[in-house]
N, CA, C and O atoms as a printed pandas DataFrame, in Angstrom:
     atom_number atom_name residue_name chain_id  residue_number  x_coord  y_coord  z_coord
0              1         N          UNK        A               1   -6.375   -2.198   -0.935
1              2        CA          UNK        A               1   -5.612   -1.179   -0.261
2              3         C          UNK        A               1   -5.093   -1.762    1.048
3              4         O          UNK        A               1   -5.809   -2.450    1.775
4              5         N          UNK        A               2   -3.828   -1.464    1.322
5              6        CA          UNK        A               2   -3.219   -1.924    2.574
6              7         C          UNK        A               2   -3.059   -0.731    3.501
7              8         O          UNK        A               2   -2.494    0.294    3.117
8              9         N          UNK        A               3   -3.555   -0.868    4.716
9             10        CA          UNK        A               3   -3.451    0.198    5.714
10            11         C          UNK        A               3   -2.664   -0.342    6.895
11            12         O          UNK        A               3   -2.945   -1.437    7.382
12            13         N          UNK        A               4   -1.677    0.421    7.361
13            14        CA          UNK        A               4   -0.885   -0.004    8.501
14            15         C          UNK        A               4   -0.944    1.069    9.584
15            16         O          UNK        A               4   -0.743    2.253    9.312
16            17         N          UNK        A               5   -1.216    0.653   10.787
17            18        CA          UNK        A               5   -1.272    1.563   11.930
18            19         C          UNK        A               5    0.069    1.492   12.642
19            20         O          UNK        A               5    0.531    0.402   12.981
20            21         N          UNK        A               6    0.709    2.655   12.878
21            22        CA          UNK        A               6    2.055    2.646   13.444
22            23         C          UNK        A               6    2.151    3.200   14.856
23            24         O          UNK        A               6    3.252    3.308   15.396
24            25         N          UNK        A               7    1.039    3.552   15.461
25            26        CA          UNK        A               7    1.137    4.063   16.819
26            27         C          UNK        A               7   -0.221    4.352   17.411
27            28         O          UNK        A               7   -1.217    4.469   16.697
28            29         N          UNK        A               8   -0.248    4.465   18.720
29            30        CA          UNK        A               8   -1.491    4.792   19.406
30            31         C          UNK        A               8   -2.413    3.597   19.507
31            32         O          UNK        A               8   -2.038    2.467   19.195
32            33         N          UNK        A               9   -3.605    3.867   19.941
33            34        CA          UNK        A               9   -4.610    2.836   20.140
34            35         C          UNK        A               9   -5.259    2.495   18.798
35            36         O          UNK        A               9   -5.899    3.350   18.187
36            37         N          UNK        A              10   -5.098    1.263   18.340
37            38        CA          UNK        A              10   -5.634    0.874   17.034
38            39         C          UNK        A              10   -7.156    0.963   16.974
39            40         O          UNK        A              10   -7.718    1.022   15.880
40            41         N          UNK        A              11   -7.840    0.973   18.123
41            42        CA          UNK        A              11   -9.296    1.123   18.139
42            43         C          UNK        A              11   -9.723    2.521   17.694
43            44         O          UNK        A              11  -10.879    2.728   17.327
44            45         N          UNK        A              12   -8.803    3.473   17.723
45            46        CA          UNK        A              12   -9.111    4.849   17.338
46            47         C          UNK        A              12   -8.783    5.126   15.875
47            48         O          UNK        A              12   -8.985    6.241   15.393
48            49         N          UNK        A              13   -8.281    4.123   15.172
49            50        CA          UNK        A              13   -7.931    4.278   13.761
50            51         C          UNK        A              13   -9.169    4.081   12.901
51            52         O          UNK        A              13   -9.891    3.096   13.054
52            53         N          UNK        A              14   -9.407    5.012   12.008
53            54        CA          UNK        A              14  -10.584    4.933   11.138
54            55         C          UNK        A              14  -10.221    5.457    9.751
55            56         O          UNK        A              14   -9.625    6.527    9.630
56            57         N          UNK        A              15  -10.570    4.724    8.725
57            58        CA          UNK        A              15  -10.393    5.171    7.341
58            59         C          UNK        A              15  -11.765    5.204    6.701
59            60         O          UNK        A              15  -12.439    4.178    6.608
60            61         N          UNK        A              16  -12.180    6.379    6.259
61            62        CA          UNK        A              16  -13.450    6.517    5.565
62            63         C          UNK        A              16  -13.319    5.812    4.220
63            64         O          UNK        A              16  -12.433    6.146    3.433
64            65         N          UNK        A              17  -14.174    4.857    3.950
65            66        CA          UNK        A              17  -14.059    4.087    2.712
66            67         C          UNK        A              17  -14.409    4.904    1.478
67            68         O          UNK        A              17  -14.100    4.477    0.365
68            69         N          UNK        A              18  -15.040    6.057    1.630
69            70        CA          UNK        A              18  -15.363    6.883    0.474
70            71         C          UNK        A              18  -14.106    7.527   -0.119
71            72         O          UNK        A              18  -14.038    7.745   -1.329
72            73         N          UNK        A              19  -13.124    7.829    0.713
73            74        CA          UNK        A              19  -11.916    8.506    0.227
74            75         C          UNK        A              19  -11.136    7.641   -0.762
75            76         O          UNK        A              19  -10.791    8.134   -1.836
76            77         N          UNK        A              20  -10.840    6.375   -0.454
77            78        CA          UNK        A              20  -10.142    5.555   -1.450
78            79         C          UNK        A              20  -10.950    5.362   -2.727
79            80         O          UNK        A              20  -10.375    5.341   -3.815
80            81         N          UNK        A              21  -12.267    5.220   -2.619
81            82        CA          UNK        A              21  -13.106    5.070   -3.815
82            83         C          UNK        A              21  -13.038    6.322   -4.669
83            84         O          UNK        A              21  -12.963    6.240   -5.895
84            85         N          UNK        A              22  -13.065    7.496   -4.016
85            86        CA          UNK        A              22  -12.973    8.751   -4.748
86            87         C          UNK        A              22  -11.638    8.852   -5.472
87            88         O          UNK        A              22  -11.597    9.219   -6.646
88            89         N          UNK        A              23  -10.555    8.534   -4.789
89            90        CA          UNK        A              23   -9.237    8.596   -5.421
90            91         C          UNK        A              23   -9.118    7.634   -6.598
91            92         O          UNK        A              23   -8.541    7.981   -7.629
92            93         N          UNK        A              24   -9.658    6.432   -6.451
93            94        CA          UNK        A              24   -9.622    5.478   -7.561
94            95         C          UNK        A              24  -10.460    5.959   -8.741
95            96         O          UNK        A              24  -10.071    5.768   -9.894
96            97         N          UNK        A              25  -11.598    6.578   -8.467
97            98        CA          UNK        A              25  -12.434    7.121   -9.544
98            99         C          UNK        A              25  -11.717    8.269  -10.249
99           100         O          UNK        A              25  -11.771    8.385  -11.473
100          101         N          UNK        A              26  -11.045    9.117   -9.470
101          102        CA          UNK        A              26  -10.275   10.218  -10.058
102          103         C          UNK        A              26   -9.150    9.677  -10.936
103          104         O          UNK        A              26   -8.894   10.205  -12.018
104          105         N          UNK        A              27   -8.478    8.620  -10.467
105          106        CA          UNK        A              27   -7.410    8.004  -11.257
106          107         C          UNK        A              27   -7.981    7.425  -12.545
107          108         O          UNK        A              27   -7.424    7.637  -13.622
108          109         N          UNK        A              28   -9.084    6.697  -12.441
109          110        CA          UNK        A              28   -9.714    6.076  -13.604
110          111         C          UNK        A              28  -10.138    7.127  -14.641
111          112         O          UNK        A              28  -10.049    6.889  -15.846
112          113         N          UNK        A              29  -10.595    8.280  -14.166
113          114        CA          UNK        A              29  -11.041    9.341  -15.069
114          115         C          UNK        A              29   -9.874   10.103  -15.695
115          116         O          UNK        A              29  -10.066   10.858  -16.648
116          117         N          UNK        A              30   -8.671    9.908  -15.163
117          118        CA          UNK        A              30   -7.520   10.615  -15.707
118          119         C          UNK        A              30   -7.218   11.928  -15.018
119          120         O          UNK        A              30   -6.406   12.715  -15.503
120          121         N          UNK        A              31   -7.864   12.171  -13.892
121          122        CA          UNK        A              31   -7.673   13.442  -13.197
122          123         C          UNK        A              31   -6.329   13.531  -12.490
123          124         O          UNK        A              31   -5.872   14.630  -12.178
124          125         N          UNK        A              32   -5.682   12.387  -12.230
125          126        CA          UNK        A              32   -4.421   12.391  -11.507
126          127         C          UNK        A              32   -3.223   12.350  -12.453
127          128         O          UNK        A              32   -2.130   11.930  -12.073
128          129         N          UNK        A              33   -3.443   12.787  -13.674
129          130        CA          UNK        A              33   -2.394   12.853  -14.686
130          131         C          UNK        A              33   -2.037   14.309  -14.945
131          132         O          UNK        A              33   -2.691   15.224  -14.446
132          133         N          UNK        A              34   -0.995   14.504  -15.727
133          134        CA          UNK        A              34   -0.647   15.878  -16.102
134          135         C          UNK        A              34   -1.805   16.537  -16.867
135          136         O          UNK        A              34   -2.107   17.711  -16.658
136          137         N          UNK        A              35   -2.440   15.774  -17.747
137          138        CA          UNK        A              35   -3.588   16.304  -18.487
138          139         C          UNK        A              35   -4.694   16.732  -17.534
139          140         O          UNK        A              35   -5.305   17.785  -17.719
140          141         N          UNK        A              36   -4.954   15.920  -16.514
141          142        CA          UNK        A              36   -5.977   16.253  -15.527
142          143         C          UNK        A              36   -5.631   17.503  -14.745
143          144         O          UNK        A              36   -6.494   18.342  -14.490
144          145         N          UNK        A              37   -4.365   17.628  -14.364
145          146        CA          UNK        A              37   -3.920   18.816  -13.625
146          147         C          UNK        A              37   -4.035   20.065  -14.484
147          148         O          UNK        A              37   -4.473   21.115  -14.014
148          149         N          UNK        A              38   -3.640   19.946  -15.744
149          150        CA          UNK        A              38   -3.735   21.103  -16.654
150          151         C          UNK        A              38   -5.191   21.500  -16.905
151          152         O          UNK        A              38   -5.516   22.687  -16.954
152          153         N          UNK        A              39   -6.062   20.507  -17.062
153          154        CA          UNK        A              39   -7.490   20.796  -17.266
154          155         C          UNK        A              39   -8.080   21.471  -16.039
155          156         O          UNK        A              39   -8.842   22.430  -16.158
156          157         N          UNK        A              40   -7.732   20.976  -14.871
157          158        CA          UNK        A              40   -8.223   21.570  -13.623
158          159         C          UNK        A              40   -7.762   23.010  -13.497
159          160         O          UNK        A              40   -8.548   23.891  -13.148
160          161         N          UNK        A              41   -6.489   23.252  -13.781
161          162        CA          UNK        A              41   -5.951   24.610  -13.699
162          163         C          UNK        A              41   -6.644   25.544  -14.684
163          164         O          UNK        A              41   -6.970   26.683  -14.349
164          165         N          UNK        A              42   -6.867   25.054  -15.898
165          166        CA          UNK        A              42   -7.503   25.892  -16.922
166          167         C          UNK        A              42   -8.943   26.236  -16.558
167          168         O          UNK        A              42   -9.376   27.375  -16.732
168          169         N          UNK        A              43   -9.678   25.257  -16.054
169          170        CA          UNK        A              43  -11.086   25.474  -15.708
170          171         C          UNK        A              43  -11.220   26.425  -14.524
171          172         O          UNK        A              43  -12.098   27.287  -14.520
172          173         N          UNK        A              44  -10.369   26.279  -13.535
173          174        CA          UNK        A              44  -10.476   27.083  -12.315
174          175         C          UNK        A              44   -9.744   28.419  -12.399
175          176         O          UNK        A              44   -9.943   29.276  -11.538
176          177         N          UNK        A              45   -8.900   28.619  -13.417
177          178        CA          UNK        A              45   -8.140   29.865  -13.517
178          179         C          UNK        A              45   -9.098   31.058  -13.563
179          180         O          UNK        A              45   -9.993   31.121  -14.405
180          181         N          UNK        A              46   -8.895   31.973  -12.667
181          182        CA          UNK        A              46   -9.710   33.182  -12.630
182          183         C          UNK        A              46  -11.052   33.028  -11.923
183          184         O          UNK        A              46  -11.761   34.015  -11.723
184          185         N          UNK        A              47  -11.408   31.808  -11.544
185          186        CA          UNK        A              47  -12.683   31.596  -10.861
186          187         C          UNK        A              47  -12.599   32.134   -9.435
187          188         O          UNK        A              47  -11.576   31.998   -8.765
188          189         N          UNK        A              48  -13.673   32.735   -8.994
189          190        CA          UNK        A              48  -13.735   33.252   -7.631
190          191         C          UNK        A              48  -14.375   32.182   -6.754
191          192         O          UNK        A              48  -15.482   31.718   -7.028
192          193         N          UNK        A              49  -13.674   31.803   -5.713
193          194        CA          UNK        A              49  -14.160   30.791   -4.781
194          195         C          UNK        A              49  -14.076   31.397   -3.392
195          196         O          UNK        A              49  -12.990   31.527   -2.826
196          197         N          UNK        A              50  -15.236   31.772   -2.841
197          198        CA          UNK        A              50  -15.260   32.387   -1.524
198          199         C          UNK        A              50  -16.479   31.897   -0.752
199          200         O          UNK        A              50  -17.125   30.936   -1.168
200          201         N          UNK        A              51  -16.796   32.528    0.342
201          202        CA          UNK        A              51  -17.900   32.065    1.194
202          203         C          UNK        A              51  -19.267   32.194    0.515
203          204         O          UNK        A              51  -20.236   31.583    0.966
204          205         N          UNK        A              52  -19.357   32.972   -0.552
205          206        CA          UNK        A              52  -20.621   33.110   -1.281
206          207         C          UNK        A              52  -20.756   32.099   -2.423
207          208         O          UNK        A              52  -21.802   32.028   -3.068
208          209         N          UNK        A              53  -19.718   31.329   -2.669
209          210        CA          UNK        A              53  -19.741   30.366   -3.760
210          211         C          UNK        A              53  -20.683   29.217   -3.428
211          212         O          UNK        A              53  -20.570   28.589   -2.375
212          213         N          UNK        A              54  -21.608   28.952   -4.334
213          214        CA          UNK        A              54  -22.569   27.870   -4.134
214          215         C          UNK        A              54  -21.993   26.571   -4.665
215          216         O          UNK        A              54  -21.138   26.584   -5.551
216          217         N          UNK        A              55  -22.451   25.463   -4.136
217          218        CA          UNK        A              55  -21.932   24.162   -4.539
218          219         C          UNK        A              55  -22.213   23.871   -6.003
219          220         O          UNK        A              55  -21.461   23.129   -6.635
220          221         N          UNK        A              56  -23.270   24.434   -6.552
221          222        CA          UNK        A              56  -23.588   24.210   -7.964
222          223         C          UNK        A              56  -22.479   24.751   -8.877
223          224         O          UNK        A              56  -22.195   24.177   -9.928
224          225         N          UNK        A              57  -21.863   25.852   -8.465
225          226        CA          UNK        A              57  -20.750   26.425   -9.218
226          227         C          UNK        A              57  -19.587   25.433   -9.252
227          228         O          UNK        A              57  -18.983   25.205  -10.300
228          229         N          UNK        A              58  -19.287   24.856   -8.106
229          230        CA          UNK        A              58  -18.199   23.878   -8.017
230          231         C          UNK        A              58  -18.530   22.624   -8.824
231          232         O          UNK        A              58  -17.656   22.058   -9.482
232          233         N          UNK        A              59  -19.792   22.189   -8.774
233          234        CA          UNK        A              59  -20.210   21.020   -9.544
234          235         C          UNK        A              59  -20.013   21.267  -11.028
235          236         O          UNK        A              59  -19.537   20.385  -11.744
236          237         N          UNK        A              60  -20.374   22.457  -11.503
237          238        CA          UNK        A              60  -20.207   22.774  -12.921
238          239         C          UNK        A              60  -18.731   22.802  -13.305
239          240         O          UNK        A              60  -18.358   22.343  -14.385
240          241         N          UNK        A              61  -17.899   23.336  -12.429
241          242        CA          UNK        A              61  -16.454   23.347  -12.694
242          243         C          UNK        A              61  -15.930   21.918  -12.779
243          244         O          UNK        A              61  -15.109   21.614  -13.645
244          245         N          UNK        A              62  -16.388   21.045  -11.899
245          246        CA          UNK        A              62  -15.975   19.639  -11.930
246          247         C          UNK        A              62  -16.401   18.990  -13.240
247          248         O          UNK        A              62  -15.645   18.212  -13.822
248          249         N          UNK        A              63  -17.587   19.298  -13.700
249          250        CA          UNK        A              63  -18.062   18.761  -14.984
250          251         C          UNK        A              63  -17.207   19.262  -16.138
251          252         O          UNK        A              63  -16.908   18.510  -17.066
252          253         N          UNK        A              64  -16.814   20.524  -16.083
253          254        CA          UNK        A              64  -15.953   21.080  -17.132
254          255         C          UNK        A              64  -14.606   20.367  -17.156
255          256         O          UNK        A              64  -14.076   20.063  -18.225
256          257         N          UNK        A              65  -14.061   20.104  -15.987
257          258        CA          UNK        A              65  -12.778   19.393  -15.909
258          259         C          UNK        A              65  -12.931   17.983  -16.482
259          260         O          UNK        A              65  -12.103   17.548  -17.283
260          261         N          UNK        A              66  -13.972   17.274  -16.081
261          262        CA          UNK        A              66  -14.193   15.926  -16.600
262          263         C          UNK        A              66  -14.383   15.929  -18.107
263          264         O          UNK        A              66  -13.849   15.062  -18.799
264          265         N          UNK        A              67  -15.128   16.879  -18.617
265          266        CA          UNK        A              67  -15.355   16.959  -20.061
266          267         C          UNK        A              67  -14.043   17.189  -20.809
267          268         O          UNK        A              67  -13.872   16.706  -21.929
268          269         N          UNK        A              68  -13.124   17.919  -20.196
269          270        CA          UNK        A              68  -11.837   18.185  -20.825
270          271         C          UNK        A              68  -10.900   16.982  -20.769
271          272         O          UNK        A              68  -10.016   16.847  -21.616
272          273         N          UNK        A              69  -11.084   16.110  -19.784
273          274        CA          UNK        A              69  -10.146   15.006  -19.569
274          275         C          UNK        A              69  -10.630   13.695  -20.173
275          276         O          UNK        A              69   -9.835   12.949  -20.745
276          277         N          UNK        A              70  -11.912   13.405  -20.056
277          278        CA          UNK        A              70  -12.426   12.121  -20.538
278          279         C          UNK        A              70  -12.407   12.054  -22.056
279          280         O          UNK        A              70  -12.565   13.076  -22.724
280          281         N          UNK        A              71  -12.217   10.865  -22.607
281          282        CA          UNK        A              71  -12.235   10.718  -24.063
282          283         C          UNK        A              71  -13.564   11.180  -24.655
283          284         O          UNK        A              71  -14.620   11.023  -24.042
284          285         N          UNK        A              72  -13.495   11.745  -25.842
285          286        CA          UNK        A              72  -14.684   12.297  -26.494
286          287         C          UNK        A              72  -15.753   11.240  -26.751
287          288         O          UNK        A              72  -16.940   11.563  -26.802
288          289         N          UNK        A              73  -15.348    9.979  -26.914
289          290        CA          UNK        A              73  -16.328    8.930  -27.209
290          291         C          UNK        A              73  -16.963    8.329  -25.956
291          292         O          UNK        A              73  -17.703    7.351  -26.053
292          293         N          UNK        A              74  -16.687    8.894  -24.790
293          294        CA          UNK        A              74  -17.308    8.424  -23.558
294          295         C          UNK        A              74  -18.790    8.768  -23.590
295          296         O          UNK        A              74  -19.159    9.874  -23.986
296          297         N          UNK        A              75  -19.632    7.846  -23.182
297          298        CA          UNK        A              75  -21.078    8.071  -23.169
298          299         C          UNK        A              75  -21.381    9.260  -22.254
299          300         O          UNK        A              75  -20.859    9.334  -21.142
300          301         N          UNK        A              76  -22.214   10.182  -22.715
301          302        CA          UNK        A              76  -22.480   11.416  -21.982
302          303         C          UNK        A              76  -22.900   11.166  -20.537
303          304         O          UNK        A              76  -22.439   11.863  -19.634
304          305         N          UNK        A              77  -23.769   10.179  -20.306
305          306        CA          UNK        A              77  -24.221    9.916  -18.930
306          307         C          UNK        A              77  -23.049    9.474  -18.052
307          308         O          UNK        A              77  -23.040    9.738  -16.849
308          309         N          UNK        A              78  -22.065    8.807  -18.647
309          310        CA          UNK        A              78  -20.879    8.405  -17.900
310          311         C          UNK        A              78  -19.917    9.573  -17.738
311          312         O          UNK        A              78  -19.196    9.658  -16.744
312          313         N          UNK        A              79  -19.905   10.465  -18.709
313          314        CA          UNK        A              79  -18.975   11.594  -18.679
314          315         C          UNK        A              79  -19.385   12.607  -17.622
315          316         O          UNK        A              79  -18.556   13.041  -16.823
316          317         N          UNK        A              80  -20.657   12.985  -17.614
317          318        CA          UNK        A              80  -21.083   14.087  -16.763
318          319         C          UNK        A              80  -22.170   13.713  -15.777
319          320         O          UNK        A              80  -22.635   14.564  -15.019
320          321         N          UNK        A              81  -22.577   12.468  -15.774
321          322        CA          UNK        A              81  -23.572   11.932  -14.867
322          323         C          UNK        A              81  -24.269   12.916  -14.091
323          324         O          UNK        A              81  -25.135   12.569  -13.288
């Protein structure tokens, strides 16, 4: 990844290395495709997400999206880890 700083004090520039890794993992899983977008929309359609929503609910939704996008022959531990 190439990062270019275009202004201000370069000592104040910071890129969290987890963000690029997350984006690359999402790309590898197929989440950044039309199929991934459609799966995400289908899984989350009608879901209530508010201040009472627990993280486990979101984790399960993420698993549902991955299950819909990843190839069926993907090893289960790799699919839903």
